[in-house]
N, C-alpha and C positions, 0 to 999 in steps of 0.2 A: 504494500500500500504506500502511496506517496501522498503526503499531506502538505498543503500550503495554506498560508494565512493571508487575509486581506490586509492591506496597508502595512505589511511587514511586522505585524504583531507577533512577538515571540511566543512560541508554543513548545511544550514538551510532549513527545509522543512515546508511549510505552506499548510494547507488544506483549500480551499476556496469553498464554496457551495452557489450558487445563485439560488433562486427559485421564481416563481410567485405563490401566493396563492390568489385566487379570483382576485380582482382588484389591489392587492398590490404586491410589490416585496421586497425581503430582501436578505442580504448576511451574511453568518456566516463564521468566520475565526478562525482557531486554529493553534497553532504551533505544529510541530511534536514532538514526544517523543524521546529523545536521547537514543541510544542503551544501554548506561550504566544504564538506568532506567527500562529496560525491566525486568519483574518479573513474578513469578507464582502466586502472591497474590496481589490484589489491593483493596483499600478501597474507598468507595464513602461516605464521612462523612455527607453530607447534605441531604441524603435520596433521594428517588425517589417517584414521584407522582403515586398513584395507577391508573392503566389503561393507563399509558403513552405509546404511540407507539414509537418504535425505540429509547427507552430511553438510552440503553447501546449498545456500539459496542465493541466486543471482537475480537482482531486480533491475529491470530497465527503467530508468527514471525519466525517459524522454518519450516523445511521440513519434520516434523514428525506429524502424527495424534495425537490428544490428546482429553481431555475432560475438562469441567469446571463446577463448581457448584456455584450458587449464594445463599448467606446466608444473612438473616436479623439479625442485632445485637440488642439485648435488654437487659433488666436487668438480665435475666437468661443466657445470653451468645448468641452465634450464633445459628440460627435455619435455616436449609436449606429450600429454597422455593420449594415446592413439584414438580412443573413442570420444575424446573431449576437445577436438580441434574444430574451430569455426562452427560451433553449435549455434543454430539459429535462435535469436532472441527477439521476439516480436515487440512492437511498440508498447510501452507501459505494461509489460508482462513480467512474470516471475517464473523461474525454473528451479526445481529442486534436483540436486545431483546426487546420485549414488556413487560411491567410490569403487572403482573396479577392484576385484579381488586380488589382482597381482601388484597393486601399488604399494610401494614401501612407505613406511611411516616417516615422513619428513616434511620439510617446508614446501608449500604449494603457492603458486602465483596464478591469479585469474587476470587475463588481459582481454579487454572488450573494445569494440569499435565505436561504442556509444558510452556515455556516462552511466555507470551502474553502482549499485550498493551490493556488497557481499556479506553474508552472515554464515556462521557455521554452527552446527550442533555439537555439543560436547557430552561425553558420558559423565554421569555423576560419580561413578566409582563406588567402592565399598559396598557393592550389592544393592545400592539404592535404585529405585525404579525411576525411569524417565531420563531426561537430558536437560542440559542448559543451552542457552542460545547466546552467542557473543558475536560482535561485529568483527570482521577481518580488519586489517590495517590498510588504509588507503595509501597508495604511492603517488605523490604529487609530481607532475611533470615540471621540468624547469623552464 
C-alpha cells in the first residue's frame, strides 16, 4: 500500500498483520517506509533462508510498469539469482518472493527499474510461531 497526505501533512503508517497458525496466534508490526527513502536499489544484509516462503515483498510505488532483479552478494561480487532476473512488476503493485531452495544464506540486493520499497520477513526463532517484518536498507544513488 502506498499512502500520501494532502498538503504534505506528516503521517505515520504502520502495517499490522495478525494470523492464526495451528492453535496459536501472532501479530507482526512494521513501520512504513518514508517517501524520501524510496529507491531503485535495496540491500538485505543479513541474508535470506533458502526455501523461505514470502521472504521478500517488493512494492512498486509508481504508476509505471517496471522490473526487478535479485542478486546474491559474495566474495566475487553480485550474482543474479536465475529465477529472479527482470521479474515483471506492474504499476502500483506488490510481489511476494519465495527464496529458491538452492540459495545460500547471505547478503541479497534487489535492483529495480522503477522506485520500489522492499521488506523482508524474519523468523522469530526459539520455536515461536509467526514472523517479523522489517524494511530492507535503501541504497541511494549518487
